N, C-alpha and C positions, 0 to 999 in steps of 0.2 A: 572555334573562337577564336583561333589564332588569325585566320583571314580577316574577321570582322575586326580585331585589335589592330592588325596592320593597316587596313584601310583607314580607321579612325585615326591612328596615329600620324599618317600622312598628312590627313586633313586638318589636324590640330597644329601640325608644324607649320603648315602654310598660313593658318588663322593666326599663329602667334607672332609672325612677321607683316601681317596686313594691319597696317595702323589704322585705315579708314574704319574698322569694325569696331564699335566701342562695346567691350565685353569685359567682364570681370576678370583680372589677371588670375584671381585665386582660382575662380571656376575652370578659367582655359588651362591653367597649369596643373590644375588637380585632375582634369579629365585626361590630359596628356599623359601624366604619371599614371593613371590607372590603365591606359591604353597599353604603355609599355610594360605594366606589371602583368597584365592580361596576356600580352604577347609572349613573355617568357613563361608564364605558367601554364600556357597552352600545351606546350611539348610539340608543337607542330613545326617539323624540321622543314617544310616547304615555306611556312611562314618565316621561319628564321631566315632562309635564303633570300626571301623577298625583302625583309627588312635590310639585309646587308647589301643587295642592289640598291635599294633605296638611299642608304646611307652612303655608299660610295658616289652615287650620282650627285647626291647632296654636297660631298666634301669636294669634288672636282666643280660642281657649278657654282658654289659660293662657300669657298673655305672659312671666310670669316663668320658668315652666319652659322656655319657648321661648328665651329669652336664654340661660339656663344651657345648654341644649343645644346653641345655635348657638356659643357659646365653647367648650364641650367639643370639638364635632364639628370645628370650624376647627382648634383646636389639634392633635386628633389626626391629621387629614388633612394639616396642615402638616408634621407630624413625619414621616409616612409619605413624603411626596412630597420632602421634604429628603433623606431617606435612600435614595430612588430617584427621581432627576430623571428617569429615562426614563418612569416612570409618568405624571408631570406632563405630559412632551411628547405623550405618547400621548392622555392626556385632552384636552389642547388641541387636537390634531389631529382628534379625534372631534368635538368640540363645533363646532369651526368647519366641518367636512365636514357636519355634519348639522343645525346650526341657524343660526349666526351668518354663514355665507357669503352668506345672502340680505340681511343688513342691514349695509351699510358704516359708517352714521353715523345718529344719531338723526333727522336730516333726511330718512331715506328713509321715516318713518312720520309724515307730515303730515295725511293725510285719510283718509277711509273706503276709497278705492280703493287707497291704498298698503298698508293693513292687509288687505283682501282678496287683493291681489296676493300678500303675504307669506304669507298663509294658504294660498293655492291652492299655491305653491311648496313649503311644507313639508309640506302634507298629501299631496303626490305624487300627485294626482289622485283624492283621495276625495272631494273636494267635487262634482267632476262626476259621480262614481260614485253618491254619495248622491242626486244630483237625479235621475238616470236611473233608480235604484231606487225612489225616491220617486213617480216618475211612472208606472212599470211597475204599483206597487201599486195607484194611483188608476185605472189601466186594468183592473186585475183585481178587481173588487170582491168576487167569490166567494172570493178568497183571504183577505180581511180577518177574517172571525169565527173560523175554526178552521186557516187556513193549508192548506198542501198537502203537509204531510209534510216530514220530514227529506230533504234532497238526497243524503244519503249511502245512502238506501235508494229514491230515486226516480230517480237518475241523476246525471250530471255537472252542477253548478250553478256559477254566479259569485257569489262572497261579495261580500258589500256593505261589508265592512269597518265595519260598524256593527251590534252585536249587536240593536239595538232594530228595524231594519229587516230583518235577517235571520230574528229571531224572528216577525215580522210575517208574513213570507212563508211560513215553515214550519209555525208554530205559530198564526198569528192573532193579533188582538188579545187574545184570552183567553190565549194564551201569555205574551204580553208583561207583562199584568197579573199573572199568577201569578209570573213571574220577578221583577218589581220587588217584589211582595208578600213574596217570600223574602228578597231582599237588602236591602230597607229593614226587614226584621223585626229585623236587628242593631241598629239604630239606637234600636229601643223597648225593649230588653232592660234589665232593671233593672241598673244598673251604678253605683250611687251610692256604695256602700262601697269601692270600688276606682276612684277617678277616673283614675288612669294608664291602667288598662286600657280604661276607657270612653273615654279621649282617642284611645288608639291604635286601638281597634276601630272607632270612629265615624269617624276620619280614614281609615282605610283603606277603609271602606264608601264613604264619599263620593267617594274617589280613584277607586274601581273604577266608581261611577255614572257620573263624568265621562267616564273614558277610554273605557268602553264604547261611546261615541259614535264613538269612532276606531278600535274594534277588536273582537274577539270571544273574548278571553282568558278569558272565564268561560263559555263554551259548552260543552255537555254530550257534545260529540264532536270529532273531529278531532285532529291532533296536539297541539293546545292544551288538551287535557283534562288534562295534566299540571299546568297553571297552575291549573285549577278545583282539582284535587285538592290541590294545595299551599296554596291559599286556604282550602280546608276544614279542612286540618290545622292551619294557623296559628290561624283562629277558634276551633277546638276548644281548642287550647292557651291561648287568651286567656280562654276562658270556663271552664275548669276550676277556676279559685280560687273560683268562686262556689258551686261545690257545696260548700265547707265554711265558707261564711259564713252565719250565719244572722240 
């Protein structure tokens, strides 16, 4: 649910600043608020990282709009939470159980070892899994150029929880290059005439590039295929206006 909420959130942020679209503000800000609440309730730490990446890009790209969005989102979220205290309590429980339980106070993060310890705990073993997968690839150089094929065709395999490592194993470095070439191509599309869409689309793509280090939500098979389909649908919707701008 977290990735669906994150993708929806970026779309509605771009749409909220795109004045050429005639849409009910109540509907727009309502769906934006629901996306934000869904993201918080999901408990997906990977989605939280993606949201942080998007918001950091948003802040540096257009600080003014970021502040306007922050005030608006905070206000809408506050109204909803005041009307339904149980939602606030649930969000607080989810955030504590999934993130803040590791850090009791700022003194827990004094040096590099503290940071690595927190990361190891929050990654739920992904750091060790990544290391093992990396060493496996180094010990199997024949896999690196073109991979060994999709594991759903070759038998049962272990997921690396890292799309770059999984792609290297299954499609080789060539597959990683083509995948990144496709994903980063969104960043180079001409979007100068619609800056709000450019902000949303670029922020979403950057969030995906970072979070794919911790997951495989844009892979082309497995049950996660639905997330890839939703990502493609949202990017298409973002790009439709350019068809009518000369």
